[in-house]
C-alpha positions as CSV (number, residue, x, y, z in Angstrom):
1,M,46.9,85.6,48.5
2,L,50.4,86.6,49.0
3,Y,53.0,83.7,49.3
4,L,56.5,84.5,50.9
5,I,59.4,82.3,50.6
6,R,62.7,82.7,52.3
7,H,65.8,81.5,50.0
8,T,67.5,78.3,50.5
9,S,70.1,77.6,53.0
10,V,73.4,79.6,52.3
11,D,77.0,78.6,51.8
12,V,78.3,80.6,55.0
13,P,79.5,79.3,58.1
14,A,76.7,79.4,60.9
15,G,77.0,82.5,63.1
16,V,78.2,84.6,60.2
17,C,76.3,88.0,59.4
18,Y,75.5,88.0,55.7
19,G,72.7,90.6,55.1
20,Q,73.2,92.1,51.6
21,S,76.4,90.3,50.9
22,D,75.7,88.3,47.7
23,V,76.1,84.9,49.4
24,A,76.0,81.8,47.2
25,P,73.4,78.9,48.1
26,A,74.5,75.8,50.0
27,P,75.3,72.6,48.5
28,S,71.8,71.5,49.7
29,Y,70.3,73.7,47.1
30,E,68.7,71.3,44.6
31,E,66.8,69.2,47.4
32,E,65.6,72.4,49.2
33,K,64.4,73.7,46.0
34,E,62.7,70.7,44.8
35,E,60.8,70.6,48.3
36,I,59.6,74.3,47.6
37,K,58.5,73.4,44.1
38,K,56.3,70.4,45.6
39,V,54.5,72.6,47.9
40,I,53.8,75.2,45.4
41,A,53.1,72.8,42.7
42,G,49.3,73.9,41.2
43,I,49.6,77.5,42.5
44,K,49.1,79.8,39.6
45,F,50.9,82.8,40.0
46,I,50.2,86.1,38.2
47,K,53.6,87.6,39.2
48,I,56.8,86.8,41.1
49,F,58.7,89.2,42.9
50,S,62.2,88.7,44.1
51,S,65.2,90.2,45.9
52,P,67.9,90.9,43.4
53,L,70.4,89.1,45.6
54,N,71.5,85.8,43.8
55,R,70.3,83.6,46.6
56,C,66.8,84.5,45.7
57,K,67.0,85.4,42.0
58,K,68.3,81.7,41.5
59,L,65.4,80.2,43.4
60,A,62.9,82.7,41.7
61,A,64.2,81.5,38.3
62,D,64.2,77.8,38.8
63,I,60.7,77.5,40.5
64,A,59.1,80.0,38.2
65,P,56.3,78.3,35.9
66,V,56.8,78.7,32.4
67,G,55.3,82.3,31.1
68,T,55.2,83.9,34.9
69,G,57.1,87.0,34.9
70,I,59.8,87.6,37.4
71,E,60.5,91.1,38.9
72,Y,63.5,91.7,40.7
73,D,63.0,94.5,43.4
74,K,65.8,96.1,45.6
75,R,63.5,96.9,48.4
76,L,63.2,93.3,49.0
77,M,66.9,92.8,49.9
78,E,67.8,91.7,53.3
79,L,68.9,94.5,56.0
80,D,72.0,96.0,55.1
81,F,74.6,95.4,57.9
82,G,76.9,97.6,56.7
83,Q,80.5,97.0,58.4
84,W,79.2,93.9,60.1
85,E,78.5,92.1,56.7
86,M,80.4,88.7,56.5
87,Q,81.6,89.2,60.4
88,P,80.8,86.6,63.1
89,W,78.0,87.7,65.0
90,N,80.1,86.5,68.2
91,D,82.7,89.3,67.6
92,I,79.9,91.8,66.4
93,S,78.0,91.3,69.8
94,K,80.9,92.2,72.0
95,T,81.1,95.8,70.8
96,E,79.4,98.5,72.4
97,R,77.9,99.8,68.9
98,A,76.1,96.2,68.7
99,Q,74.8,96.8,72.2
100,I,73.2,99.9,71.2
101,W,71.9,98.4,68.0
102,F,70.4,95.4,70.0
103,A,68.8,97.9,72.5
104,D,66.8,99.6,69.7
105,F,67.5,97.8,66.2
106,V,64.4,99.6,64.8
107,N,65.9,102.8,65.0
108,V,69.6,102.3,65.2
109,K,71.4,101.8,62.1
110,C,74.2,99.5,61.9
111,P,77.6,100.9,61.5
112,G,77.4,101.8,57.5
113,G,74.3,100.1,57.1
114,E,70.5,100.8,58.0
115,S,68.2,100.2,60.6
116,Y,65.4,97.8,60.7
117,G,63.0,100.8,60.4
118,D,64.7,101.5,57.1
119,L,64.0,98.2,55.8
120,L,60.3,98.3,57.2
121,N,59.8,101.8,55.0
122,R,61.1,99.9,52.1
123,V,59.1,96.8,52.6
124,E,55.8,99.1,53.4
125,N,56.2,101.1,50.1
126,F,56.6,97.7,48.2
127,I,53.3,96.5,49.7
128,K,51.4,99.7,49.0
129,E,52.4,99.1,45.1
130,L,51.5,95.9,45.5
131,K,48.2,96.3,47.0
132,E,47.4,98.8,44.2
133,Q,48.3,96.3,41.2
134,Y,47.4,93.1,42.6
135,S,44.7,93.3,45.4
136,G,42.1,91.2,44.7
137,K,43.5,89.1,41.8
138,E,45.3,85.7,41.5
139,D,48.0,84.8,43.5
140,V,51.5,86.6,44.1
141,L,54.8,85.0,45.1
142,V,57.7,87.0,46.7
143,I,60.9,85.5,47.4
144,A,63.2,87.3,50.0
145,H,64.9,87.1,53.0
146,G,64.3,86.4,56.9
147,G,64.2,90.2,57.9
148,V,62.1,91.0,54.8
149,I,59.5,88.4,55.5
150,R,59.2,89.3,59.2
151,A,58.6,92.9,57.9
152,F,55.7,91.6,56.0
153,H,54.2,89.9,58.7
154,A,54.5,93.1,61.1
155,L,53.2,95.4,58.5
156,L,50.2,93.2,57.2
157,N,49.1,91.9,60.7
158,D,49.7,95.1,62.7
159,I,52.7,93.8,64.7
160,A,55.0,96.0,66.4
161,P,58.4,96.0,64.7
162,E,60.2,95.2,67.8
163,K,58.0,91.8,67.8
164,A,58.8,90.8,64.3
165,F,61.7,88.7,65.3
166,E,59.6,86.5,67.3
167,L,58.6,84.9,64.0
168,K,60.9,82.1,63.2
169,V,61.8,82.0,59.3
170,H,63.5,79.2,58.2
171,H,65.5,78.8,54.9
172,G,63.1,77.5,52.1
173,E,59.9,78.3,54.2
174,I,56.7,79.1,52.7
175,F,54.1,81.6,54.2
176,S,51.1,82.7,53.0
177,L,49.1,86.1,53.8
178,S,46.1,88.2,52.5
179,F,47.1,91.6,51.5
């Protein structure tokens, strides 16, 4: 079984785009981490993969059972929003470039960043390797971001990329999928 966990809440004001910015966990981190640990208690992970961004990396290190290897993989990083990183979404959404991106986020790149299609390609490559190495084996845990988890769902459940964002992915939420 494949388990996916979105990182805990972050110390960023609501409404700010933070994609690949390496932001810190929110002050609620300890409580959120303990809730996650309760839910996954008893699951014996053969391997843990994590985005190398600190909000995921810290969670991976803090919840990994003793002796479980953690591998940090850049393909699990959130969408690169480029010039929009750390800008308020209200300001971004008023621009013509944002309107073009919102109309076709799968194919259109953020200014100086990537498209959702780029992220899907990264995750698809990761899933291919994951299947080759761990399919039919014990449980695997991936700690990542909302956009990445939606990509897993889209790719493993044959959902159109444009529909991926219909899935709500809350901070600290845990999903399980067959792969």
